[in-house]
C-alpha positions in Angstrom: -10.9 41.2 -3.4 -11.4 40.8 -7.2 -12.0 44.1 -8.7 -15.0 44.6 -11.1 -13.9 46.6 -14.3 -16.2 49.6 -14.8 -15.0 50.8 -18.3 -13.3 49.7 -21.5 -10.6 52.4 -20.9 -10.0 50.9 -17.4 -9.8 47.5 -19.0 -7.5 48.6 -21.8 -5.0 50.2 -19.3 -5.1 47.2 -17.0 -4.4 44.5 -19.7 -1.6 46.6 -21.4 0.8 46.1 -18.5 3.6 43.5 -18.3 2.1 41.8 -15.2 -0.3 39.0 -16.1 -4.1 39.8 -15.7 -6.8 37.1 -15.5 -10.3 38.4 -16.4 -13.4 36.4 -15.3 -16.2 37.2 -17.8 -19.4 36.4 -16.0 -23.2 37.3 -15.8 -25.4 37.7 -12.9 -27.8 35.0 -14.1 -25.1 32.5 -14.9 -25.2 29.7 -12.3 -21.8 28.1 -13.1 -20.3 31.6 -12.9 -21.6 31.9 -9.2 -20.3 28.5 -8.5 -16.6 29.2 -9.4 -16.5 32.8 -8.3 -15.4 32.0 -4.6 -12.6 29.6 -6.0 -11.5 32.5 -8.4 -11.4 34.9 -5.4 -9.4 32.4 -3.4 -6.8 32.0 -6.2 -6.1 35.8 -5.9 -4.2 35.2 -2.6 -2.3 32.5 -3.9 -0.8 34.2 -7.0 0.4 37.6 -5.9 2.1 38.3 -9.3 -1.1 38.1 -11.2 -4.0 40.6 -11.2 -7.5 39.3 -11.0 -10.5 41.1 -12.2 -14.1 40.5 -13.2 -16.1 41.7 -16.2 -20.0 41.6 -16.1 -20.7 40.9 -19.8 -24.0 42.7 -19.5 -22.8 45.8 -17.9 -19.7 45.9 -20.0 -20.8 44.8 -23.4 -18.0 46.6 -25.4 -15.4 44.7 -23.4 -17.2 41.3 -23.9 -17.4 42.1 -27.8 -13.7 42.9 -27.8 -12.8 39.7 -26.1 -15.2 37.6 -28.3 -17.0 36.1 -25.3 -19.5 33.5 -26.5 -20.1 31.6 -23.1 -19.8 32.3 -19.5 -17.8 31.9 -17.4 -14.7 32.5 -19.7 -11.3 33.3 -18.1 -8.8 35.0 -20.3 -5.2 35.9 -19.1 -3.6 38.9 -20.8 -0.1 40.1 -20.9 1.2 43.3 -22.6 -2.2 43.9 -24.1 -2.5 40.3 -25.7 -4.5 37.4 -24.6 -2.1 34.6 -23.7 -4.4 31.8 -22.3 -8.1 31.1 -22.3 -10.4 28.8 -20.2 -14.1 28.4 -20.8 -16.4 26.7 -18.2 -16.5 26.4 -14.4 -13.8 23.9 -14.0 -11.6 24.7 -11.1 -8.7 22.4 -12.3 -8.6 24.1 -15.7 -8.5 27.6 -14.0 -5.7 26.3 -11.6 -3.7 25.1 -14.7 -4.1 28.4 -16.4 -2.7 30.2 -13.4 0.2 27.8 -13.1 1.0 28.3 -16.7 1.0 32.2 -16.7 2.7 32.6 -13.4 5.6 30.2 -14.1 
């Protein structure tokens, strides 16, 4: 199950690791976010070497500002505290490509 991030400090410690982390930035009112959410959750089982988390941009505004989120859904992969890949929009093929790239 994809974990919901509940604080900026939790987010900071999570993305600081050497294991890739993919963050789903979403909002409750965002239709495309709801559409791609089951696909994102399904990918978690397919990529055991990648951590999958979600950030509700309205509940965690500080994280959304830090990440520069302008549209939802946005998926950002982090490693060693740095963003390494970004996908904006509810496009399963682009999300799959991001995961293939960061898990290689």
